[in-house]
Structures are given as C-alpha cells and as structure tokens.
C-alpha positions in Angstrom: -62.7 -47.9 39.5 -61.9 -45.7 42.5 -65.0 -43.6 41.8 -67.2 -46.7 41.6 -65.8 -48.1 44.8 -66.2 -44.9 46.6 -69.9 -44.6 45.5 -70.8 -47.9 47.0 -70.5 -46.8 50.7 -72.3 -43.5 50.4 -74.9 -41.7 52.8 -78.1 -43.7 52.3 -76.6 -46.9 53.8 -75.1 -45.0 56.7 -78.5 -43.4 57.5 -80.3 -46.9 57.6 -77.5 -48.3 59.8 -78.0 -45.5 62.5 -81.7 -46.4 62.8 -80.9 -50.0 63.6 -78.5 -48.8 66.3 -81.2 -46.7 67.9 -83.7 -49.6 68.0 -81.1 -51.9 69.6 -80.3 -49.3 72.2 -84.0 -48.9 73.3 -84.3 -52.6 74.0 -88.0 -53.0 72.9 -88.4 -56.6 71.5 -90.6 -55.5 68.6 -88.0 -53.0 67.8 -85.3 -55.6 68.3 -87.1 -58.0 66.0 -87.9 -55.2 63.7 -84.4 -53.9 63.9 -83.0 -57.3 63.3 -85.2 -57.9 60.3 -84.3 -54.4 59.1 -80.6 -55.2 59.7 -80.9 -58.5 57.9 -82.6 -56.9 54.9 -80.1 -54.1 54.8 -77.3 -56.5 55.2 -78.5 -58.6 52.4 -79.0 -55.5 50.2 -75.5 -54.4 51.1 -74.1 -57.8 50.4 -75.8 -57.8 47.0 -74.4 -54.3 46.3 -70.9 -55.2 47.4 -71.0 -58.3 45.3 -72.2 -56.2 42.4 -69.6 -53.6 43.2 -66.8 -56.1 43.6 -67.9 -57.8 40.4 -67.7 -54.4 38.6 -64.4 -53.7 40.3 -63.1 -57.0 39.3 -64.3 -56.6 35.8 -62.9 -53.1 35.6 -59.6 -54.2 37.1 -59.3 -57.1 34.6 -60.0 -54.7 31.8 -57.3 -52.3 32.9 -54.8 -55.0 33.5 -55.5 -56.3 30.0 -55.0 -52.7 28.6 -51.6 -52.3 30.3 -50.6 -55.8 29.3 -51.6 -55.0 25.7 -49.6 -51.8 25.9 -46.5 -53.5 27.2 -46.8 -56.3 24.7 -47.2 -53.7 22.0 -44.1 -51.8 23.2 -42.1 -55.0 23.4 -43.2 -55.9 19.9 -42.1 -52.5 18.7 -38.7 -52.9 20.4 -38.4 -56.3 18.9 -39.2 -54.8 15.5 -36.3 -52.2 15.7 -33.1 -53.5 14.2 -29.6 -52.7 15.6 -29.1 -50.2 12.8 -32.5 -48.6 13.4 -31.6 -48.3 17.1 -28.3 -46.7 16.2 -30.1 -44.3 13.9 -32.5 -43.4 16.7 -29.5 -42.7 19.0 -27.9 -40.6 16.3 -31.1 -38.6 15.8 -31.3 -37.9 19.5 -27.6 -36.9 19.5 -28.3 -34.5 16.6 -31.1 -32.8 18.7 -28.6 -32.4 21.6 -26.0 -31.0 19.2 -28.4 -28.4 17.8 -29.2 -27.4 21.3 -25.6 -26.9 22.2 -25.6 -29.9 24.6 -22.4 -31.4 23.2 -21.6 -33.8 26.0 -25.0 -35.4 25.8 -24.7 -35.5 22.0 -21.4 -37.4 22.4 -23.0 -39.9 24.7 -25.8 -40.6 22.1 -23.3 -40.9 19.2 -21.3 -43.3 21.4 -24.3 -45.5 21.9 -25.0 -45.4 18.2 -21.5 -46.6 17.5 -21.8 -49.4 20.0 -25.0 -50.9 18.6 -24.3 -50.3 14.9 -23.4 -53.4 13.0 -19.8 -53.3 11.8 -20.7 -54.0 8.3 -22.8 -50.8 8.1 -19.7 -48.8 7.2 -21.4 -45.7 5.8 -23.5 -45.3 8.9 -20.6 -45.9 11.2 -18.6 -43.2 9.4 -21.5 -40.8 9.9 -21.7 -41.6 13.7 -17.9 -41.1 14.2 -17.9 -37.9 12.2 -20.9 -36.5 14.1 -19.1 -37.3 17.4 -16.0 -35.6 16.0 -18.0 -32.5 15.3 -19.2 -32.5 18.9 -15.6 -32.9 20.1 -14.6 -30.0 17.9 -17.2 -27.7 19.6 -15.6 -28.7 22.9 -12.1 -27.9 21.4 -10.9 -31.5 22.0 -8.9 -31.6 18.8 -7.1 -34.9 19.6 -10.5 -36.7 19.8 -11.6 -34.9 16.6 -8.6 -36.4 14.8 -9.2 -39.9 16.3 -12.9 -40.0 15.5 -12.3 -38.6 11.9 -9.7 -41.3 11.5 -12.2 -44.0 12.4 -14.8 -42.5 10.1 -12.4 -42.5 7.2 -11.5 -46.1 7.8 -15.2 -46.8 7.0 -15.5 -44.2 4.2 -12.1 -43.1 2.8 -13.8 -40.5 0.5 -15.8 -38.7 3.2 -15.0 -35.1 2.1 -16.5 -33.3 5.1 -14.5 -35.6 7.4 -11.3 -35.0 5.5 -11.7 -31.2 5.9 -12.5 -31.5 9.6 -9.4 -33.7 10.3 -7.2 -31.4 8.2 -8.3 -28.4 10.2 -7.8 -30.2 13.5 -4.4 -31.6 12.5 -3.2 -28.2 11.3 -4.2 -26.6 14.7 -2.3 -29.4 16.5 0.8 -28.8 14.3 0.6 -32.0 12.4 1.1 -30.4 9.0 1.9 -33.6 7.2 -1.4 -35.1 8.1 -3.2 -31.8 7.3 -1.6 -31.7 3.9 -2.5 -35.3 3.1 -6.1 -34.7 4.0 -6.6 -31.5 2.1 -4.8 -33.0 -0.9 -7.3 -35.9 -0.9 -10.0 -33.4 -0.6 -8.7 -31.4 -3.6 -8.4 -34.6 -5.7 -11.9 -35.7 -4.9 -13.2 -32.3 -5.7 -11.3 -32.1 -9.0 -9.3 -29.1 -7.8 -12.4 -27.0 -8.2 -13.1 -25.8 -4.6 -11.2 -22.5 -3.9 -11.5 -22.9 -0.2 -9.8 -26.3 -0.3 -7.1 -25.0 -2.6 -6.4 -22.0 -0.3 -6.1 -24.4 2.7 -3.7 -26.6 0.7 -1.6 -23.5 -0.2 -1.5 -22.3 3.4 -0.5 -25.7 4.8 2.1 -26.2 2.0 3.7 -22.9 2.8 3.8 -23.6 6.6 5.3 -27.1 6.0 7.8 -25.7 3.5 9.0 -23.0 5.8 9.3 -25.4 8.7 11.4 -27.9 6.7 13.5 -25.2 5.0 14.4 -23.6 8.3 15.9 -26.9 9.6 17.5 -27.9 6.4 19.0 -24.5 5.6 20.6 -24.3 9.1 22.3 -27.7 8.6 23.1 -27.5 4.8 26.5 -27.9 3.4 27.6 -24.7 1.7 28.3 -25.0 -2.0 29.4 -22.6 -4.8 26.8 -21.8 -7.4 27.4 -22.3 -11.1 30.1 -20.3 -12.9 27.5 -18.5 -15.0 25.7 -17.4 -11.8 28.9 -16.0 -10.3 30.0 -14.3 -13.5 26.6 -12.6 -13.8 26.7 -11.5 -10.2 30.2 -10.0 -10.5 29.1 -8.1 -13.6 26.3 -6.5 -11.6 28.8 -4.1 -9.9 30.4 -1.1 -11.6 32.0 0.3 -8.4 33.3 -2.8 -6.6 36.9 -1.8 -5.8 38.2 -5.4 -5.8 36.5 -6.4 -9.0 37.6 -3.2 -10.7 41.2 -3.8 -9.5 41.0 -7.3 -11.1 39.6 -5.7 -14.3 42.4 -3.1 -14.4 45.1 -5.6 -13.9 43.6 -7.8 -16.6 43.5 -4.9 -19.0 47.1 -4.0 -18.1 48.2 -7.5 -18.8 46.5 -7.5 -22.2 48.1 -4.2 -23.1 51.5 -5.6 -22.2 50.9 -8.7 -24.3 50.6 -10.8 -21.2 47.9 -13.4 -20.6 47.6 -13.2 -16.9 47.7 -10.9 -13.8 51.3 -10.0 -13.0 53.0 -12.6 -10.9 53.3 -11.8 -7.2 53.7 -13.6 -4.0 50.7 -12.0 -2.5 47.8 -14.5 -1.8 45.4 -11.7 -2.6 46.7 -11.4 -6.2 46.7 -15.2 -6.4 43.0 -15.0 -5.5 42.5 -12.4 -8.3 44.2 -14.8 -10.8 41.9 -17.6 -9.6 38.9 -15.3 -10.1 39.9 -14.6 -13.7 40.4 -18.4 -14.3 37.0 -19.0 -12.7 38.6 -21.3 -10.0 36.2 -19.9 -7.5 36.6 -22.6 -4.8 40.2 -21.5 -4.2 39.6 -17.8 -3.6 38.5 -18.0 0.1 41.6 -19.9 1.3 44.0 -17.4 -0.4 42.1 -14.4 1.0 42.4 -15.9 4.5 46.1 -16.2 4.1 46.3 -12.5 3.1 44.2 -11.5 6.1 46.3 -13.5 8.5 49.5 -11.8 7.2 50.3 -9.0 9.6 52.4 -7.3 7.0 49.7 -7.2 4.3 48.7 -4.0 2.7 45.7 -5.7 1.0 44.1 -7.0 4.1 40.9 -5.0 3.7 40.5 -5.8 0.0 41.1 -9.5 0.7 38.4 -9.4 3.4 35.9 -7.9 1.0 36.7 -10.5 -1.6 36.4 -13.3 1.0 33.1 -11.9 2.3 31.8 -11.8 -1.2 32.6 -15.4 -1.9 31.3 -16.5 1.5 28.1 -14.9 0.5 28.0 -16.6 -3.0 28.8 -19.9 -1.4 26.0 -19.6 1.1 28.1 -19.2 4.2 26.1 -16.2 5.4 27.3 -16.0 9.0 30.9 -15.9 8.0 30.1 -13.4 5.3 28.3 -11.1 7.8 31.2 -11.3 10.2 33.5 -9.9 7.6 31.1 -7.3 6.3 30.6 -6.0 9.9 34.3 -5.2 10.1 34.2 -3.6 6.6 31.4 -1.2 7.5 33.2 0.5 10.4 33.8 4.2 10.1 37.6 4.0 9.5 37.2 1.8 6.4 37.8 3.3 2.9 34.4 4.7 1.6 34.3 2.6 -1.6 34.9 -0.6 0.3 32.5 0.4 3.0 29.7 1.2 0.5 30.2 -2.1 -1.4 30.1 -4.0 1.9 26.8 -2.2 2.9 25.2 -3.2 -0.4 26.1 -6.9 0.0 25.3 -6.9 3.7 21.9 -5.4 2.9 21.3 -8.1 0.3 22.0 -10.8 2.9 19.5 -9.3 5.4 16.8 -9.1 2.8 17.3 -12.7 1.7 17.0 -13.6 5.4 13.7 -11.8 5.6 15.1 -8.9 7.6 13.8 -6.3 5.2 14.1 -3.3 7.6 17.8 -4.1 8.4 18.5 -4.7 4.7 17.0 -1.5 3.5 18.7 0.4 6.3 22.0 -0.8 5.0 21.1 0.6 1.5 20.0 3.9 3.1 23.4 4.2 4.8 25.2 3.5 1.6 23.2 6.2 -0.2 24.2 8.7 2.5 27.9 7.8 2.1 28.0 7.8 -1.7 24.8 9.1 -3.4 26.3 8.9 -6.9 27.0 5.2 -6.7 24.9 3.4 -9.3 25.4 0.0 -7.7 23.4 1.0 -4.6 20.3 1.9 -6.7 20.7 -1.1 -9.0 20.8 -3.7 -6.2 18.2 -2.0 -4.1 16.0 -1.9 -7.2 16.5 -5.6 -7.7 15.4 -6.4 -4.2 12.4 -4.1 -4.4 11.2 -6.2 -7.3 11.5 -9.3 -5.1 9.6 -7.5 -2.4 6.8 -6.6 -4.8 7.6 -2.9 -4.4 7.6 -2.4 -8.2 7.2 1.4 -8.2 10.1 1.8 -5.8 12.1 -0.6 -8.0 11.5 1.4 -11.1 12.5 4.6 -9.3 15.8 3.0 -8.0 16.7 1.6 -11.4 16.0 4.9 -13.1 18.5 6.4 -10.7 21.0 3.7 -11.5 20.7 4.3 -15.2 21.1 8.1 -14.7 24.2 7.6 -12.6 25.8 5.1 -15.1 24.1 5.1 -18.5 26.5 2.4 -19.8 25.5 0.0 -17.1 23.6 -2.7 -19.1 22.3 -4.6 -16.1 20.4 -1.6 -14.8 18.7 -1.0 -18.2 17.7 -4.6 -18.3 16.3 -4.7 -14.7 14.4 -1.5 -15.3 12.7 -3.0 -18.4 11.9 -6.1 -16.3 10.4 -4.0 -13.5 8.2 -2.1 -16.0 7.2 -5.5 -17.6 6.2 -6.8 -14.1 4.1 -3.7 -13.4 2.2 -4.0 -16.7 1.6 -7.7 -16.2 0.2 -7.1 -12.7 -2.1 -4.4 -14.0 -3.4 -6.6 -16.7 -3.9 -9.5 -14.3 -5.8 -7.2 -11.8 -8.1 -5.9 -14.5 -9.3 -9.4 -15.4 -9.3 -8.4 -19.1 -7.4 -10.1 -21.9 -5.2 -7.2 -22.8 -2.0 -7.7 -24.8 1.3 -6.7 -23.3 1.9 -3.0 -24.1 4.1 -2.3 -27.0 6.1 0.1 -24.8 7.4 -2.8 -22.7 8.5 -4.7 -25.8 10.1 -1.6 -27.2 12.0 -1.1 -23.9 13.6 -4.5 -24.2 14.3 -4.0 -27.8 16.2 -0.8 -27.1 18.3 -2.7 -24.6 19.3 -5.2 -27.3 20.1 -2.3 -29.6 22.3 -0.6 -27.0 23.9 -3.8 -25.7 23.8 -6.3 -28.6 26.4 -8.6 -26.9 24.5 -8.9 -23.6 22.9 -12.3 -23.3 20.6 -11.3 -20.5 19.2 -8.4 -22.5 18.3 -10.8 -25.4 16.9 -13.5 -23.1 14.6 -11.0 -21.3 13.5 -9.5 -24.7 12.7 -13.1 -25.8 10.5 -13.6 -22.7 8.6 -10.4 -23.4 8.0 -11.5 -27.0 6.7 -14.8 -25.6 4.3 -13.0 -23.3 3.1 -11.0 -26.4 2.5 -14.2 -28.3 5.2 -13.5 -30.8 6.6 -17.0 -30.5 8.7 -17.2 -33.6 10.6 -14.0 -32.9 11.0 -15.1 -29.2 12.6 -18.4 -30.3 15.1 -16.5 -32.5 16.1 -14.2 -29.7 16.6 -17.1 -27.3 18.8 -18.8 -29.8 20.9 -15.6 -30.0 21.1 -15.2 -26.2 22.3 -18.8 -25.8 24.9 -18.3 -28.6 26.3 -15.3 -26.7 26.3 -17.3 -23.4 26.4 -21.0 -24.1 26.2 -21.9 -20.4 23.2 -19.6 -19.7 21.0 -22.5 -18.5 18.2 -20.1 -17.4 17.7 -18.9 -21.0 17.6 -22.5 -22.2 14.9 -23.3 -19.6 12.8 -20.4 -20.8 13.3 -21.5 -24.4 12.0 -25.0 -23.4 8.9 -23.5 -21.8 8.4 -21.5 -25.0 8.1 -24.8 -26.9 5.4 -25.9 -24.5 3.4 -22.6 -24.8 3.9 -22.3 -28.5 3.6 -25.8 -29.8 2.3 -27.7 -26.8 5.3 -30.0 -27.2 6.1 -31.3 -23.8 8.8 -33.7 -25.0 10.7 -31.0 -26.8 10.4 -28.8 -23.7 11.8 -31.5 -21.5 14.6 -32.2 -24.0 15.8 -28.6 -24.0 15.6 -28.3 -20.2 17.7 -31.4 -19.9 20.2 -29.8 -22.2 20.3 -26.8 -19.8 21.2 -29.2 -17.0 24.0 -30.7 -19.1 25.6 -27.3 -19.6 25.0 -26.2 -16.0 24.3 -29.0 -13.5 24.0 -26.4 -10.7 21.0 -24.6 -12.3 18.4 -25.0 -9.5 15.7 -23.4 -11.7 16.1 -26.1 -14.4 15.5 -28.9 -11.8 12.5 -27.0 -10.5 10.8 -26.5 -13.9 11.6 -30.1 -15.0 10.1 -31.4 -11.7 7.0 -29.3 -12.3 6.5 -30.7 -15.8 6.8 -34.2 -14.4 4.1 -33.4 -11.9 1.9 -32.3 -14.8 2.5 -35.7 -16.4 1.8 -37.4 -13.0 5.3 -38.8 -12.7 5.4 -38.0 -9.0 8.4 -40.0 -8.0 10.6 -38.5 -10.8 9.3 -35.0 -9.9 10.3 -35.5 -6.2 13.8 -36.6 -7.2 14.2 -33.4 -9.2 12.8 -31.2 -6.5 15.3 -32.7 -4.0 18.2 -31.8 -6.4 16.8 -28.3 -6.6 16.6 -28.0 -2.8 20.2 -29.1 -2.5 21.3 -26.2 -4.8 19.0 -23.5 -3.5 20.8 -20.5 -2.1 18.3 -18.9 0.2 15.9 -20.2 2.9 12.9 -18.7 1.0 13.9 -20.5 -2.2 14.3 -23.7 -0.2 10.8 -23.3 1.4 9.2 -22.8 -2.0 10.9 -26.0 -3.3 9.9 -28.0 -0.3 6.3 -26.9 -1.0 6.5 -28.4 -4.4 8.2 -31.6 -3.1 5.6 -32.0 -0.4 2.7 -31.4 -2.8 4.0 -34.1 -5.1 4.6 -36.6 -2.3 1.1 -36.0 -0.8 -0.6 -36.5 -4.2 1.3 -39.7 -4.7 0.4 -41.1 -1.3 -3.2 -40.0 -1.4 -3.7 -41.6 -4.9 -2.3 -44.9 -3.6 -4.6 -44.7 -0.5 -7.7 -43.9 -2.5 -6.8 -46.5 -5.1 -7.0 -43.9 -8.0 -4.8 -42.9 -10.9 -3.8 -39.2 -10.9 -4.8 -37.4 -14.0 -2.7 -34.7 -15.6 -2.3 -31.8 -15.5 -2.7 -31.5 -11.7 -4.1 -28.4 -10.1 -1.9 -28.2 -7.0 1.8 -27.6 -6.4 2.3 -25.6 -9.5 4.4 -22.4 -9.3 
C-alpha cells in the first residue's frame, strides 16, 4: 500500500503543474484560459487518479485488516482450543528447555506456572511438574525446596521411584536420616531389592543412623553384667592373670584339704574371690572397693585389678579405664601391669581407638614377651579388625608360648577358617571348604575333648562344609558339655534352617537358648532376623530392642540399631504404600 500511494504523486504530474504556473505568471488571457483549461483537465485527471488510488488503498487496507483480524481470530481460536492440562504441558516443555540450557531459575518459573494451571485431578502430571521443579532446585543446591517439592510430588504419586531417590539423597545431605531411610526403603521394595545402587544407599544410611543412635544410647545406658557363661568363658581366656590364678590356686588348695571353699578370711578381697567361684558376679565390685579403701590392705592392687576387670565386663568402661590407668604405672608388679595393659587395649579397640589399643598390646609385649595372653587377645582383636594374617601370626605365637592353652588353638583354627572363607568368596567360585580347616578343628576336639567351644566351632565348620548330620551331632556334644552355651544352641538352630529349611524348628531351638541364657544378645538378634524374614516386623523390632539393651559395645549396638531401623522402615513403608511385605526380605539382614 505504501508503494502504491507513493507512486500516485510522481514526476509527470509535477511537470504539468509547473507549466500551469508559468502561464498564470505571464498574464496572457489565452494562456490564462488555456492554463485554466489545462489545470481543469489536469485536476480532473488527478482527482480520478486519487479516487482510483484511494479506492485501491481502501481496498488494500480492508484486505490487510481482514488478514490481521483472521490471524488474531485464528490465534484466539487456538488458545481457546488448549486445555489447562495442555497449557501446563507447554509450560513444562518450556521449562525443560531452560533446564537443559542450565537456566534453572527460568525453568523453576515455568514449572511453577505448569503447577498453577494444571487441574488438581491430573495427579500424575502434577507429580511430574513438582519433581521437575525439585530437580531444578537440586541444581541450585536448595535442598530444603527439593524435599518440599518431592513431598508434593509423592502426594500425587506415592510410587514415583525417581522422586523417592531424589528426596532420599536430599534428606541424607540435610541430616534427616530417618526420612532418607524411609524413602530408600520404599525404593528398594518397589524395585524388588534388585537395584545394587539403592541397596548400597540403604546400607549407608542404615549405618549412619545406627551409629548416631548407638552413640546416644550407649552414653546413657544402664550398665549390666553379661551372662554367667560369657563371664566364665572370658575368665578362661587368661592363663597368666594373677588374680584369676590366685583364685584357682586357692580353689585347688581347698579341694586338696577336703574343703569346699576358699579359706575363710576377713579380707573383702578374699570374699570377692569366693563370690567369683560361686558366680555371684554382681557382688564382686563392692567387696573390691572395700579392700581398696582399706589403708592397711596388702591386696589393694589385686583388688583393683579384679574390680577393673568386672567394671569392664559390666560395661562401666570409664571406671574400668580409671583403675587400669593406675595399674599400668611403672611401679606396679609386672604380671599385674601386663594384664592391665591387655584389658585396657581391649577397651580401646572396642571403642574404635585401634591405635591406642594396639599400642597397649605392644607395651605388654615389651614387658613380657613370653606371655601367651598378650598374643591370644591381640589375635582375637585382629580377627575383629579384619587383619586375619596378623591374627594367625599372633595366635601361632600364643600356641607356641602355651601349647596347653585350648582357647588359642580354637581361635587359630577360626582365623584360618575365616581366611579360607574370604578367599573362596573373593574367587566367586563354588569351592568347598578346604579339608585342612576341618582337620584343624577336629584336632582341637581330639586334644581338648571336654572343651565346649572347640566342639561348637568344629560343628560350624562341618556346617559350612555341608556335613549337616555330623555337625548336628557335634553341636549336641558341645551343648551337653556346656548346657548354658546359648550361642552353640543358636548355631544349632540355624543348622536346622540350612539343613532342613525348617524355620519353626530353628525358632524353637533359639527360644530354648534364650530360656537357658536370657542375656544372650546374639539369640535375640538371630531370632529377630528370622522374624524379619517371615515379615513379622513388630515382633522382630521387639527382639532387636532386647538385643540392644544387652549389647556390650557401641559398635554392637550400632549394628543392632541398623536392624531395628530397617525393620521399622519396611513396616512403615508397606503401610504407606498399601502393600504386604513378602518374605524373605532383602534388606536388614546380617
């Protein structure tokens, strides 16, 4: 239109108009008349052209207006055709483009618009919009908003696995381990416990949560004495403990003289020895304290060693360490000092202070390199620390220093068993347990036929070798030698499960173990685990709580809290998802 308009007033018309002006200026009538007629004619032509041009312009303008109007009407019709959900999807798609381009704030704005216009009944789409916004917040490290948006997404789609993992990771970073555990538990259940990444996350969170709870509970726990069988086994693990040996000597002297007890004396220390023989362990510490407080006592140091030992057994570690610190000074008798260093080292290792603990053992070796107890107990702790080669070396030393020491022979066979089992596991091949390991246990039984632990560990080796019938007979002999050996009974129960797949019989035998020793923490742990396998989560949690109450170390307590929290999380998640847990489960198993 502009070009058309501009072409109407071009040079020919201007040239004609200048001739008319010239004629008018001359003033000649003919020219005037001629000029007037020329003007008239020109004017009429111009008028016709302008009318034609205006007509064309009007026509062109009308056509353009109609085209714009059609476009606007078409656009309005298109907008009218988009539903709220389609508009929300368009906003989401725009947000996705911003997200891919790293423009996370703009992406968040688009996802927010999508959430605003999306109909509330479109739950799956709403879940996606919230989750996408959470992903953008995650890029900006706004973890609080990640959790909030994932929570909204899961309200609309409770089985949104990507969202569960994203909220679990954010919650873990924020320190909300309970929420992280519930989310990763839900994820594991929905994935059928088949995703290694999810299982590793669950294991990591469980350990963190268990350690956190154990630290608080252990610091505020009420100390309690372990079972009589536990204490008896612990005391037998020393060949050079001066106090225990004194009690043994007095006991043997009493038997030779036809007496049935340690000689009567007014000394509280000897009263403590009588109580130790009678297994009245709770009364030992008060009597030792009386002896220590007596300024005239000649058994003050021995009484302090005995008290420190039972403080340790009862879980009163700070009191125990205070006594052992005094007993490891340079002026203390060497035998007492070495024994105190062994027990002090054990406490440090149980507390996770491995360097301090091993340093105590090294000092003990320098003081008395021929003391078998040092190598025996350090070997035992090296097994716990997964230093199996060091353990074998220590236990070989212990055996060489005291060949009649049954406990060292048994521990050495166990260390060799552990090493072989690890090698088989690492190879990935189905290799049977080496016969040399079984023979080692069998030799222990031959040398020490009345040692219940030797037979119980031999039975476990036979179980690993698949010789179930022989294993069951050895467990029976071990329990006959030590009727209150609850640990052996628990392993015999597990044998029934592995051998005959008889869960009910296994549970029956383990309950019998609790009947003979209601302080056997291991029995409650295994029984709770079996109840998890059967999806009896509430019963399992009750059993884990009992085991926690009886645990002697913070690390044991942390492990048990992990089992408890795993069972609790599975129970809660199953309820929230409205599903029934199948058995066996894949998480929370030792």
